PDB file of N, CA, C and O in Angstrom:
ATOM      1  N   MET A   1       8.021   2.717  16.421  1.00  0.00           N
ATOM      2  CA  MET A   1       8.886   1.625  15.930  1.00  0.00           C
ATOM      3  C   MET A   1       8.334   0.511  17.412  1.00  0.00           C
ATOM      4  O   MET A   1       7.716   0.849  18.422  1.00  0.00           O
ATOM      5  N   ALA A   2       8.894  -0.963  16.975  1.00  0.00           N
ATOM      6  CA  ALA A   2       8.355  -1.795  17.912  1.00  0.00           C
ATOM      7  C   ALA A   2       9.310  -2.271  18.562  1.00  0.00           C
ATOM      8  O   ALA A   2       9.129  -2.748  19.682  1.00  0.00           O
ATOM      9  N   ASN A   3      10.388  -2.233  18.035  1.00  0.00           N
ATOM     10  CA  ASN A   3      11.540  -2.786  18.646  1.00  0.00           C
ATOM     11  C   ASN A   3      13.073  -2.022  18.305  1.00  0.00           C
ATOM     12  O   ASN A   3      13.349  -2.286  17.135  1.00  0.00           O
ATOM     13  N   ILE A   4      14.072  -1.230  18.893  1.00  0.00           N
ATOM     14  CA  ILE A   4      14.712  -0.658  18.957  1.00  0.00           C
ATOM     15  C   ILE A   4      15.965  -0.664  19.776  1.00  0.00           C
ATOM     16  O   ILE A   4      15.923  -0.346  20.965  1.00  0.00           O
ATOM     17  N   CYS A   5      16.859  -0.944  19.303  1.00  0.00           N
ATOM     18  CA  CYS A   5      18.289  -1.235  20.041  1.00  0.00           C
ATOM     19  C   CYS A   5      19.620  -0.430  19.113  1.00  0.00           C
ATOM     20  O   CYS A   5      20.008  -0.579  17.954  1.00  0.00           O
ATOM     21  N   ILE A   6      20.034   0.391  20.148  1.00  0.00           N
ATOM     22  CA  ILE A   6      21.202   1.584  20.029  1.00  0.00           C
ATOM     23  C   ILE A   6      22.346   0.852  19.967  1.00  0.00           C
ATOM     24  O   ILE A   6      22.665   0.230  20.980  1.00  0.00           O
ATOM     25  N   TYR A   7      23.094   0.785  18.911  1.00  0.00           N
ATOM     26  CA  TYR A   7      24.469  -0.021  18.707  1.00  0.00           C
ATOM     27  C   TYR A   7      25.645   0.867  18.622  1.00  0.00           C
ATOM     28  O   TYR A   7      25.869   1.509  17.596  1.00  0.00           O
ATOM     29  N   ALA A   8      26.569   0.938  19.893  1.00  0.00           N
ATOM     30  CA  ALA A   8      27.692   2.064  19.788  1.00  0.00           C
ATOM     31  C   ALA A   8      29.096   0.702  20.120  1.00  0.00           C
ATOM     32  O   ALA A   8      29.194  -0.259  20.882  1.00  0.00           O
ATOM     33  N   SER A   9      30.044   1.385  18.975  1.00  0.00           N
ATOM     34  CA  SER A   9      31.279   0.518  19.103  1.00  0.00           C
ATOM     35  C   SER A   9      32.337   1.432  19.080  1.00  0.00           C
ATOM     36  O   SER A   9      32.288   2.515  18.497  1.00  0.00           O
ATOM     37  N   ALA A  10      33.336   0.985  19.737  1.00  0.00           N
ATOM     38  CA  ALA A  10      34.693   1.889  19.981  1.00  0.00           C
ATOM     39  C   ALA A  10      35.128   2.179  18.705  1.00  0.00           C
ATOM     40  O   ALA A  10      35.798   3.211  18.669  1.00  0.00           O
ATOM     41  N   ASP A  11      34.943   1.494  17.393  1.00  0.00           N
ATOM     42  CA  ASP A  11      35.722   1.865  16.160  1.00  0.00           C
ATOM     43  C   ASP A  11      34.709   2.867  15.213  1.00  0.00           C
ATOM     44  O   ASP A  11      35.044   3.296  14.109  1.00  0.00           O
ATOM     45  N   ARG A  12      33.444   3.138  15.854  1.00  0.00           N
ATOM     46  CA  ARG A  12      32.731   4.134  15.375  1.00  0.00           C
ATOM     47  C   ARG A  12      32.498   5.218  16.180  1.00  0.00           C
ATOM     48  O   ARG A  12      32.413   5.069  17.399  1.00  0.00           O
ATOM     49  N   ALA A  13      32.318   6.883  15.367  1.00  0.00           N
ATOM     50  CA  ALA A  13      32.427   8.246  16.168  1.00  0.00           C
ATOM     51  C   ALA A  13      30.955   7.954  16.611  1.00  0.00           C
ATOM     52  O   ALA A  13      30.860   8.221  17.809  1.00  0.00           O
ATOM     53  N   ARG A  14      29.847   7.534  16.127  1.00  0.00           N
ATOM     54  CA  ARG A  14      28.332   7.414  16.462  1.00  0.00           C
ATOM     55  C   ARG A  14      27.699   6.199  16.522  1.00  0.00           C
ATOM     56  O   ARG A  14      28.173   5.264  15.878  1.00  0.00           O
ATOM     57  N   PRO A  15      26.362   5.997  17.417  1.00  0.00           N
ATOM     58  CA  PRO A  15      25.744   4.802  17.251  1.00  0.00           C
ATOM     59  C   PRO A  15      24.560   4.737  16.392  1.00  0.00           C
ATOM     60  O   PRO A  15      23.749   5.622  16.121  1.00  0.00           O
ATOM     61  N   VAL A  16      24.636   3.185  15.914  1.00  0.00           N
ATOM     62  CA  VAL A  16      23.775   2.725  15.085  1.00  0.00           C
ATOM     63  C   VAL A  16      22.316   2.231  15.721  1.00  0.00           C
ATOM     64  O   VAL A  16      22.304   1.837  16.887  1.00  0.00           O
ATOM     65  N   ALA A  17      21.394   2.250  15.134  1.00  0.00           N
ATOM     66  CA  ALA A  17      19.896   2.017  15.507  1.00  0.00           C
ATOM     67  C   ALA A  17      19.507   0.841  14.768  1.00  0.00           C
ATOM     68  O   ALA A  17      19.371   0.911  13.546  1.00  0.00           O
ATOM     69  N   ILE A  18      19.286  -0.402  15.496  1.00  0.00           N
ATOM     70  CA  ILE A  18      18.853  -1.441  14.911  1.00  0.00           C
ATOM     71  C   ILE A  18      17.382  -1.335  14.925  1.00  0.00           C
ATOM     72  O   ILE A  18      16.912  -1.293  16.061  1.00  0.00           O
ATOM     73  N   VAL A  19      16.548  -1.281  13.969  1.00  0.00           N
ATOM     74  CA  VAL A  19      15.136  -1.119  14.592  1.00  0.00           C
ATOM     75  C   VAL A  19      14.066  -2.520  13.769  1.00  0.00           C
ATOM     76  O   VAL A  19      14.202  -2.823  12.584  1.00  0.00           O
ATOM     77  N   VAL A  20      13.043  -3.207  14.734  1.00  0.00           N
ATOM     78  CA  VAL A  20      12.126  -3.699  14.395  1.00  0.00           C
ATOM     79  C   VAL A  20      10.816  -3.018  14.520  1.00  0.00           C
ATOM     80  O   VAL A  20      10.158  -2.899  15.553  1.00  0.00           O
ATOM     81  N   PRO A  21      10.497  -2.546  13.231  1.00  0.00           N
ATOM     82  CA  PRO A  21       9.560  -1.546  12.672  1.00  0.00           C
ATOM     83  C   PRO A  21       8.130  -2.043  13.197  1.00  0.00           C
ATOM     84  O   PRO A  21       7.997  -3.251  13.396  1.00  0.00           O
ATOM     85  N   ALA A  22       7.002  -1.139  13.442  1.00  0.00           N
ATOM     86  CA  ALA A  22       5.612  -1.596  13.634  1.00  0.00           C
ATOM     87  C   ALA A  22       5.120  -1.431  12.263  1.00  0.00           C
ATOM     88  O   ALA A  22       5.082  -0.255  11.900  1.00  0.00           O
ATOM     89  N   THR A  23       4.615  -2.571  11.141  1.00  0.00           N
ATOM     90  CA  THR A  23       4.172  -2.464   9.971  1.00  0.00           C
ATOM     91  C   THR A  23       3.542  -0.957   9.514  1.00  0.00           C
ATOM     92  O   THR A  23       3.852  -0.297   8.522  1.00  0.00           O
ATOM     93  N   SER A  24       2.643  -0.665  10.472  1.00  0.00           N
ATOM     94  CA  SER A  24       1.581   0.306  10.508  1.00  0.00           C
ATOM     95  C   SER A  24       2.567   1.675  10.087  1.00  0.00           C
ATOM     96  O   SER A  24       2.402   2.308   9.044  1.00  0.00           O
ATOM     97  N   VAL A  25       3.594   1.981  11.093  1.00  0.00           N
ATOM     98  CA  VAL A  25       4.277   3.023  11.152  1.00  0.00           C
ATOM     99  C   VAL A  25       4.987   3.164  10.002  1.00  0.00           C
ATOM    100  O   VAL A  25       4.802   4.190   9.348  1.00  0.00           O
ATOM    101  N   LEU A  26       6.006   2.087   9.498  1.00  0.00           N
ATOM    102  CA  LEU A  26       6.393   2.142   8.541  1.00  0.00           C
ATOM    103  C   LEU A  26       5.771   2.630   6.985  1.00  0.00           C
ATOM    104  O   LEU A  26       6.137   3.456   6.149  1.00  0.00           O
ATOM    105  N   VAL A  27       4.576   1.602   7.089  1.00  0.00           N
ATOM    106  CA  VAL A  27       3.927   1.875   6.004  1.00  0.00           C
ATOM    107  C   VAL A  27       3.625   3.562   5.932  1.00  0.00           C
ATOM    108  O   VAL A  27       3.811   4.225   4.912  1.00  0.00           O
ATOM    109  N   LYS A  28       3.104   4.133   7.274  1.00  0.00           N
ATOM    110  CA  LYS A  28       2.812   5.534   6.998  1.00  0.00           C
ATOM    111  C   LYS A  28       3.968   6.251   6.896  1.00  0.00           C
ATOM    112  O   LYS A  28       3.668   7.412   6.616  1.00  0.00           O
ATOM    113  N   ILE A  29       5.566   6.060   7.023  1.00  0.00           N
ATOM    114  CA  ILE A  29       6.402   6.815   6.703  1.00  0.00           C
ATOM    115  C   ILE A  29       6.773   6.321   5.376  1.00  0.00           C
ATOM    116  O   ILE A  29       6.964   7.236   4.575  1.00  0.00           O
ATOM    117  N   ALA A  30       6.923   5.201   4.934  1.00  0.00           N
ATOM    118  CA  ALA A  30       7.155   5.164   3.405  1.00  0.00           C
ATOM    119  C   ALA A  30       6.017   6.072   2.505  1.00  0.00           C
ATOM    120  O   ALA A  30       6.459   6.847   1.656  1.00  0.00           O
ATOM    121  N   ALA A  31       4.833   5.979   2.670  1.00  0.00           N
ATOM    122  CA  ALA A  31       3.867   7.009   1.990  1.00  0.00           C
ATOM    123  C   ALA A  31       3.948   8.217   1.978  1.00  0.00           C
ATOM    124  O   ALA A  31       3.670   8.951   1.030  1.00  0.00           O
ATOM    125  N   ASN A  32       4.403   8.579   3.218  1.00  0.00           N
ATOM    126  CA  ASN A  32       5.069  10.272   3.072  1.00  0.00           C
ATOM    127  C   ASN A  32       6.065  10.299   2.320  1.00  0.00           C
ATOM    128  O   ASN A  32       6.343  11.433   1.933  1.00  0.00           O
ATOM    129  N   ASN A  33       6.897   9.268   1.858  1.00  0.00           N
ATOM    130  CA  ASN A  33       7.945   9.682   1.211  1.00  0.00           C
ATOM    131  C   ASN A  33       8.174   8.781  -0.181  1.00  0.00           C
ATOM    132  O   ASN A  33       9.146   8.224  -0.692  1.00  0.00           O
ATOM    133  N   GLY A  34       6.470   8.968  -0.591  1.00  0.00           N
ATOM    134  CA  GLY A  34       6.384   8.284  -1.953  1.00  0.00           C
ATOM    135  C   GLY A  34       6.864   6.858  -2.353  1.00  0.00           C
ATOM    136  O   GLY A  34       7.320   6.550  -3.454  1.00  0.00           O
ATOM    137  N   VAL A  35       6.672   5.959  -1.179  1.00  0.00           N
ATOM    138  CA  VAL A  35       6.871   4.638  -1.009  1.00  0.00           C
ATOM    139  C   VAL A  35       5.845   4.104  -0.900  1.00  0.00           C
ATOM    140  O   VAL A  35       5.326   4.056   0.215  1.00  0.00           O
ATOM    141  N   GLU A  36       5.124   3.446  -2.173  1.00  0.00           N
ATOM    142  CA  GLU A  36       3.454   2.856  -2.093  1.00  0.00           C
ATOM    143  C   GLU A  36       3.565   1.318  -1.751  1.00  0.00           C
ATOM    144  O   GLU A  36       3.696   0.563  -2.715  1.00  0.00           O
ATOM    145  N   THR A  37       3.532   0.850  -0.668  1.00  0.00           N
ATOM    146  CA  THR A  37       3.763  -0.440  -0.514  1.00  0.00           C
ATOM    147  C   THR A  37       3.307  -1.037   0.681  1.00  0.00           C
ATOM    148  O   THR A  37       3.105  -0.081   1.430  1.00  0.00           O
ATOM    149  N   HIS A  38       2.954  -2.371   1.450  1.00  0.00           N
ATOM    150  CA  HIS A  38       2.909  -2.762   2.279  1.00  0.00           C
ATOM    151  C   HIS A  38       3.340  -4.001   2.951  1.00  0.00           C
ATOM    152  O   HIS A  38       3.144  -4.518   4.051  1.00  0.00           O
ATOM    153  N   ASP A  39       4.018  -4.296   1.851  1.00  0.00           N
ATOM    154  CA  ASP A  39       5.045  -5.402   2.161  1.00  0.00           C
ATOM    155  C   ASP A  39       6.386  -4.891   3.083  1.00  0.00           C
ATOM    156  O   ASP A  39       7.326  -4.168   2.753  1.00  0.00           O
ATOM    157  N   LEU A  40       6.083  -5.573   4.385  1.00  0.00           N
ATOM    158  CA  LEU A  40       7.240  -5.221   5.108  1.00  0.00           C
ATOM    159  C   LEU A  40       8.713  -5.461   4.806  1.00  0.00           C
ATOM    160  O   LEU A  40       9.731  -4.846   5.123  1.00  0.00           O
ATOM    161  N   ASP A  41       8.435  -6.836   3.908  1.00  0.00           N
ATOM    162  CA  ASP A  41      10.097  -6.997   3.422  1.00  0.00           C
ATOM    163  C   ASP A  41      10.674  -6.118   2.697  1.00  0.00           C
ATOM    164  O   ASP A  41      11.873  -5.868   2.820  1.00  0.00           O
ATOM    165  N   ARG A  42       9.712  -5.387   1.634  1.00  0.00           N
ATOM    166  CA  ARG A  42      10.468  -4.745   1.025  1.00  0.00           C
ATOM    167  C   ARG A  42      10.817  -3.489   1.330  1.00  0.00           C
ATOM    168  O   ARG A  42      11.698  -2.789   0.831  1.00  0.00           O
ATOM    169  N   LEU A  43       9.778  -3.177   2.504  1.00  0.00           N
ATOM    170  CA  LEU A  43      10.180  -1.722   3.350  1.00  0.00           C
ATOM    171  C   LEU A  43      11.398  -1.591   3.715  1.00  0.00           C
ATOM    172  O   LEU A  43      12.155  -0.640   3.524  1.00  0.00           O
ATOM    173  N   VAL A  44      11.625  -2.831   4.392  1.00  0.00           N
ATOM    174  CA  VAL A  44      12.851  -2.349   5.363  1.00  0.00           C
ATOM    175  C   VAL A  44      14.206  -2.338   4.668  1.00  0.00           C
ATOM    176  O   VAL A  44      15.256  -1.943   5.174  1.00  0.00           O
ATOM    177  N   LYS A  45      14.029  -2.867   3.335  1.00  0.00           N
ATOM    178  CA  LYS A  45      15.139  -2.930   2.377  1.00  0.00           C
ATOM    179  C   LYS A  45      15.076  -1.850   1.564  1.00  0.00           C
ATOM    180  O   LYS A  45      16.008  -1.585   0.805  1.00  0.00           O
ATOM    181  N   ASN A  46      13.960  -1.104   1.634  1.00  0.00           N
ATOM    182  CA  ASN A  46      14.232   0.495   0.818  1.00  0.00           C
ATOM    183  C   ASN A  46      15.045   1.458   1.362  1.00  0.00           C
ATOM    184  O   ASN A  46      15.033   1.806   2.543  1.00  0.00           O
ATOM    185  N   GLU A  47      15.841   1.939   0.383  1.00  0.00           N
ATOM    186  CA  GLU A  47      17.023   2.801   0.990  1.00  0.00           C
ATOM    187  C   GLU A  47      15.912   4.360   1.001  1.00  0.00           C
ATOM    188  O   GLU A  47      16.123   5.184   1.891  1.00  0.00           O
ATOM    189  N   LYS A  48      15.008   4.573   0.169  1.00  0.00           N
ATOM    190  CA  LYS A  48      14.474   5.758   1.103  1.00  0.00           C
ATOM    191  C   LYS A  48      13.959   5.944   2.059  1.00  0.00           C
ATOM    192  O   LYS A  48      13.820   7.026   2.629  1.00  0.00           O
ATOM    193  N   VAL A  49      13.449   4.496   2.510  1.00  0.00           N
ATOM    194  CA  VAL A  49      12.508   4.270   3.830  1.00  0.00           C
ATOM    195  C   VAL A  49      13.511   4.389   4.758  1.00  0.00           C
ATOM    196  O   VAL A  49      13.318   5.158   5.699  1.00  0.00           O
ATOM    197  N   LYS A  50      14.671   3.707   4.672  1.00  0.00           N
ATOM    198  CA  LYS A  50      15.870   3.605   5.591  1.00  0.00           C
ATOM    199  C   LYS A  50      16.170   5.053   6.009  1.00  0.00           C
ATOM    200  O   LYS A  50      16.375   5.550   7.116  1.00  0.00           O
ATOM    201  N   GLY A  51      16.130   5.584   4.742  1.00  0.00           N
ATOM    202  CA  GLY A  51      16.777   7.319   4.930  1.00  0.00           C
ATOM    203  C   GLY A  51      15.581   8.224   6.077  1.00  0.00           C
ATOM    204  O   GLY A  51      15.726   8.743   7.183  1.00  0.00           O
ATOM    205  N   ALA A  52      14.881   8.131   5.517  1.00  0.00           N
ATOM    206  CA  ALA A  52      13.368   8.529   6.323  1.00  0.00           C
ATOM    207  C   ALA A  52      13.832   8.253   8.004  1.00  0.00           C
ATOM    208  O   ALA A  52      14.253   8.914   8.952  1.00  0.00           O
ATOM    209  N   VAL A  53      13.555   7.197   7.770  1.00  0.00           N
ATOM    210  CA  VAL A  53      13.709   6.566   9.668  1.00  0.00           C
ATOM    211  C   VAL A  53      14.715   7.127  10.196  1.00  0.00           C
ATOM    212  O   VAL A  53      14.658   7.348  11.406  1.00  0.00           O
ATOM    213  N   LEU A  54      15.739   7.456   9.556  1.00  0.00           N
ATOM    214  CA  LEU A  54      16.936   7.594  10.463  1.00  0.00           C
ATOM    215  C   LEU A  54      16.948   9.041  10.373  1.00  0.00           C
ATOM    216  O   LEU A  54      17.837   9.617  11.000  1.00  0.00           O
ATOM    217  N   LYS A  55      16.075   9.769   9.667  1.00  0.00           N
ATOM    218  CA  LYS A  55      16.100  11.203   9.886  1.00  0.00           C
ATOM    219  C   LYS A  55      15.260  11.601  11.099  1.00  0.00           C
ATOM    220  O   LYS A  55      15.524  12.409  11.990  1.00  0.00           O
ATOM    221  N   GLU A  56      13.834  10.586  10.852  1.00  0.00           N
ATOM    222  CA  GLU A  56      12.993  10.907  12.085  1.00  0.00           C
ATOM    223  C   GLU A  56      14.050  10.509  13.597  1.00  0.00           C
ATOM    224  O   GLU A  56      14.053  11.360  14.487  1.00  0.00           O
ATOM    225  N   LEU A  57      14.737   9.461  13.758  1.00  0.00           N
ATOM    226  CA  LEU A  57      15.570   9.101  14.829  1.00  0.00           C
ATOM    227  C   LEU A  57      16.539  10.387  15.209  1.00  0.00           C
ATOM    228  O   LEU A  57      16.767  10.887  16.311  1.00  0.00           O
ATOM    229  N   GLN A  58      17.073  10.772  13.766  1.00  0.00           N
ATOM    230  CA  GLN A  58      18.211  11.874  14.443  1.00  0.00           C
ATOM    231  C   GLN A  58      17.197  13.368  15.159  1.00  0.00           C
ATOM    232  O   GLN A  58      17.633  14.020  16.108  1.00  0.00           O
ATOM    233  N   ASN A  59      16.158  13.608  14.639  1.00  0.00           N
ATOM    234  CA  ASN A  59      15.477  14.641  15.026  1.00  0.00           C
ATOM    235  C   ASN A  59      15.086  14.234  16.176  1.00  0.00           C
ATOM    236  O   ASN A  59      15.384  14.970  17.117  1.00  0.00           O
ATOM    237  N   ALA A  60      14.350  13.027  16.471  1.00  0.00           N
ATOM    238  CA  ALA A  60      14.175  12.767  17.809  1.00  0.00           C
ATOM    239  C   ALA A  60      15.017  12.943  18.947  1.00  0.00           C
ATOM    240  O   ALA A  60      14.622  13.232  20.076  1.00  0.00           O
ATOM    241  N   GLY A  61      16.262  12.745  18.573  1.00  0.00           N
ATOM    242  CA  GLY A  61      17.341  12.783  19.576  1.00  0.00           C
ATOM    243  C   GLY A  61      17.955  14.351  19.436  1.00  0.00           C
ATOM    244  O   GLY A  61      18.519  14.842  20.414  1.00  0.00           O
ATOM    245  N   ARG A  62      17.850  14.966  18.426  1.00  0.00           N
ATOM    246  CA  ARG A  62      17.576  16.410  18.567  1.00  0.00           C
ATOM    247  C   ARG A  62      17.057  16.942  19.592  1.00  0.00           C
ATOM    248  O   ARG A  62      17.575  17.711  20.401  1.00  0.00           O
ATOM    249  N   LYS A  63      15.660  16.379  19.542  1.00  0.00           N
ATOM    250  CA  LYS A  63      14.397  17.265  20.218  1.00  0.00           C
ATOM    251  C   LYS A  63      14.828  16.810  21.627  1.00  0.00           C
ATOM    252  O   LYS A  63      14.777  17.550  22.609  1.00  0.00           O
ATOM    253  N   ALA A  64      15.265  15.509  21.650  1.00  0.00           N
ATOM    254  CA  ALA A  64      15.482  15.372  23.379  1.00  0.00           C
ATOM    255  C   ALA A  64      17.145  15.763  24.047  1.00  0.00           C
ATOM    256  O   ALA A  64      17.747  15.418  25.063  1.00  0.00           O
ATOM    257  N   GLY A  65      17.375  16.403  23.208  1.00  0.00           N
ATOM    258  CA  GLY A  65      18.371  17.110  23.531  1.00  0.00           C
ATOM    259  C   GLY A  65      20.211  16.228  24.332  1.00  0.00           C
ATOM    260  O   GLY A  65      20.931  16.394  25.316  1.00  0.00           O
ATOM    261  N   LEU A  66      20.154  15.229  22.960  1.00  0.00           N
ATOM    262  CA  LEU A  66      21.348  14.514  22.922  1.00  0.00           C
ATOM    263  C   LEU A  66      22.354  14.998  22.464  1.00  0.00           C
ATOM    264  O   LEU A  66      22.096  15.718  21.499  1.00  0.00           O
ATOM    265  N   ALA A  67      23.561  14.932  22.747  1.00  0.00           N
ATOM    266  CA  ALA A  67      24.634  15.713  22.590  1.00  0.00           C
ATOM    267  C   ALA A  67      24.917  14.990  21.059  1.00  0.00           C
ATOM    268  O   ALA A  67      24.344  13.914  20.889  1.00  0.00           O
ATOM    269  N   GLY A  68      25.726  15.486  19.981  1.00  0.00           N
ATOM    270  CA  GLY A  68      26.083  15.027  18.791  1.00  0.00           C
ATOM    271  C   GLY A  68      26.593  13.832  18.541  1.00  0.00           C
ATOM    272  O   GLY A  68      26.158  13.191  17.584  1.00  0.00           O
ATOM    273  N   PHE A  69      27.638  13.302  19.380  1.00  0.00           N
ATOM    274  CA  PHE A  69      27.980  11.995  19.573  1.00  0.00           C
ATOM    275  C   PHE A  69      26.958  10.990  19.858  1.00  0.00           C
ATOM    276  O   PHE A  69      26.978   9.874  19.339  1.00  0.00           O
ATOM    277  N   GLU A  70      26.124  11.357  20.626  1.00  0.00           N
ATOM    278  CA  GLU A  70      25.005  10.281  21.101  1.00  0.00           C
ATOM    279  C   GLU A  70      23.960  10.279  19.934  1.00  0.00           C
ATOM    280  O   GLU A  70      23.176   9.385  20.252  1.00  0.00           O
ATOM    281  N   ILE A  71      23.527  10.844  18.694  1.00  0.00           N
ATOM    282  CA  ILE A  71      22.649  11.047  17.511  1.00  0.00           C
ATOM    283  C   ILE A  71      22.917   9.761  16.827  1.00  0.00           C
ATOM    284  O   ILE A  71      24.136   9.600  16.773  1.00  0.00           O
ATOM    285  N   VAL A  72      22.327   8.866  16.331  1.00  0.00           N
ATOM    286  CA  VAL A  72      22.816   8.031  15.343  1.00  0.00           C
ATOM    287  C   VAL A  72      22.736   8.372  14.133  1.00  0.00           C
ATOM    288  O   VAL A  72      22.000   9.144  13.519  1.00  0.00           O
ATOM    289  N   ASP A  73      23.914   7.443  13.744  1.00  0.00           N
ATOM    290  CA  ASP A  73      24.391   7.994  12.408  1.00  0.00           C
ATOM    291  C   ASP A  73      24.329   6.608  11.182  1.00  0.00           C
ATOM    292  O   ASP A  73      25.090   6.417  10.233  1.00  0.00           O
ATOM    293  N   GLY A  74      23.264   5.876  11.582  1.00  0.00           N
ATOM    294  CA  GLY A  74      22.774   5.174  10.674  1.00  0.00           C
ATOM    295  C   GLY A  74      21.585   4.414  11.377  1.00  0.00           C
ATOM    296  O   GLY A  74      21.160   4.570  12.521  1.00  0.00           O
ATOM    297  N   VAL A  75      21.091   3.409  10.230  1.00  0.00           N
ATOM    298  CA  VAL A  75      20.163   2.590  10.633  1.00  0.00           C
ATOM    299  C   VAL A  75      19.917   1.325   9.912  1.00  0.00           C
ATOM    300  O   VAL A  75      19.971   1.208   8.688  1.00  0.00           O
ATOM    301  N   ILE A  76      19.659   0.439  10.709  1.00  0.00           N
ATOM    302  CA  ILE A  76      19.500  -1.166  10.098  1.00  0.00           C
ATOM    303  C   ILE A  76      17.995  -1.356  10.392  1.00  0.00           C
ATOM    304  O   ILE A  76      17.749  -1.293  11.596  1.00  0.00           O
ATOM    305  N   LEU A  77      16.782  -1.601   9.488  1.00  0.00           N
ATOM    306  CA  LEU A  77      15.727  -2.360   9.623  1.00  0.00           C
ATOM    307  C   LEU A  77      15.669  -3.681   9.585  1.00  0.00           C
ATOM    308  O   LEU A  77      16.490  -4.253   8.868  1.00  0.00           O
ATOM    309  N   THR A  78      14.969  -4.248  10.127  1.00  0.00           N
ATOM    310  CA  THR A  78      14.498  -5.396   9.931  1.00  0.00           C
ATOM    311  C   THR A  78      13.424  -6.128  10.120  1.00  0.00           C
ATOM    312  O   THR A  78      12.897  -5.965  11.220  1.00  0.00           O
ATOM    313  N   ASP A  79      12.865  -6.974   9.323  1.00  0.00           N
ATOM    314  CA  ASP A  79      11.537  -7.691   9.830  1.00  0.00           C
ATOM    315  C   ASP A  79      11.563  -9.098  10.439  1.00  0.00           C
ATOM    316  O   ASP A  79      10.644  -9.917  10.447  1.00  0.00           O
ATOM    317  N   LEU A  80      12.842  -9.221  10.965  1.00  0.00           N
ATOM    318  CA  LEU A  80      12.984 -10.418  12.180  1.00  0.00           C
ATOM    319  C   LEU A  80      12.616  -9.739  13.838  1.00  0.00           C
ATOM    320  O   LEU A  80      13.224  -8.857  14.445  1.00  0.00           O
ATOM    321  N   VAL A  81      11.758 -10.297  14.130  1.00  0.00           N
ATOM    322  CA  VAL A  81      11.208 -10.162  15.860  1.00  0.00           C
ATOM    323  C   VAL A  81      12.266 -10.983  16.584  1.00  0.00           C
ATOM    324  O   VAL A  81      12.880 -12.047  16.502  1.00  0.00           O
ATOM    325  N   TRP A  82      12.142  -9.941  17.306  1.00  0.00           N
ATOM    326  CA  TRP A  82      13.270 -10.758  18.129  1.00  0.00           C
ATOM    327  C   TRP A  82      13.107 -11.436  19.373  1.00  0.00           C
ATOM    328  O   TRP A  82      12.587 -10.965  20.384  1.00  0.00           O
ATOM    329  N   THR A  83      13.613 -12.634  19.216  1.00  0.00           N
ATOM    330  CA  THR A  83      13.122 -13.895  20.569  1.00  0.00           C
ATOM    331  C   THR A  83      14.373 -14.033  21.239  1.00  0.00           C
ATOM    332  O   THR A  83      15.427 -13.472  20.940  1.00  0.00           O
ATOM    333  N   ILE A  84      14.156 -14.845  22.187  1.00  0.00           N
ATOM    334  CA  ILE A  84      15.116 -15.474  23.235  1.00  0.00           C
ATOM    335  C   ILE A  84      15.894 -16.238  22.511  1.00  0.00           C
ATOM    336  O   ILE A  84      17.119 -16.149  22.593  1.00  0.00           O
ATOM    337  N   GLN A  85      15.247 -17.140  21.658  1.00  0.00           N
ATOM    338  CA  GLN A  85      16.159 -17.894  20.784  1.00  0.00           C
ATOM    339  C   GLN A  85      17.042 -17.397  19.544  1.00  0.00           C
ATOM    340  O   GLN A  85      18.220 -17.678  19.322  1.00  0.00           O
ATOM    341  N   ASN A  86      16.211 -16.617  18.817  1.00  0.00           N
ATOM    342  CA  ASN A  86      17.580 -15.996  18.246  1.00  0.00           C
ATOM    343  C   ASN A  86      18.345 -14.531  18.463  1.00  0.00           C
ATOM    344  O   ASN A  86      19.199 -14.203  17.639  1.00  0.00           O
ATOM    345  N   VAL A  87      18.101 -13.861  19.318  1.00  0.00           N
ATOM    346  CA  VAL A  87      18.838 -12.961  19.888  1.00  0.00           C
ATOM    347  C   VAL A  87      20.188 -13.793  20.598  1.00  0.00           C
ATOM    348  O   VAL A  87      21.312 -13.502  20.188  1.00  0.00           O
ATOM    349  N   SER A  88      20.061 -14.601  21.434  1.00  0.00           N
ATOM    350  CA  SER A  88      20.828 -15.374  22.187  1.00  0.00           C
ATOM    351  C   SER A  88      21.763 -16.203  21.351  1.00  0.00           C
ATOM    352  O   SER A  88      22.933 -16.392  21.685  1.00  0.00           O
ATOM    353  N   LEU A  89      21.151 -16.760  20.109  1.00  0.00           N
ATOM    354  CA  LEU A  89      21.890 -17.508  19.270  1.00  0.00           C
ATOM    355  C   LEU A  89      22.464 -16.593  17.752  1.00  0.00           C
ATOM    356  O   LEU A  89      22.508 -17.022  16.599  1.00  0.00           O
ATOM    357  N   GLY A  90      22.896 -15.065  18.335  1.00  0.00           N
ATOM    358  CA  GLY A  90      23.173 -14.726  17.377  1.00  0.00           C
ATOM    359  C   GLY A  90      22.717 -14.493  15.777  1.00  0.00           C
ATOM    360  O   GLY A  90      23.342 -14.098  14.793  1.00  0.00           O
ATOM    361  N   VAL A  91      21.444 -14.889  15.968  1.00  0.00           N
ATOM    362  CA  VAL A  91      21.037 -15.285  14.268  1.00  0.00           C
ATOM    363  C   VAL A  91      20.633 -13.405  13.747  1.00  0.00           C
ATOM    364  O   VAL A  91      20.284 -13.144  12.596  1.00  0.00           O
TER     365      VAL A  91
END
């Protein structure tokens, strides 16, 4: 993945991952899950791809020894590259 932010909120039991994926990695994950497209905009919106990314993140968390409450419970995929301008503006 190119960039990832783990967001935890007091009103949620577990954190959520916000991911700006590397296109090549996401295309590979998609292909491994029967989704054949190289269009990043379509990939980040595809529920099957989101589910596969979530599963990989959860498996990585378990492998790293994270506690159950530390393992992400959801994922948001976006093709919006983070910059100082859009992060500070809350875009």
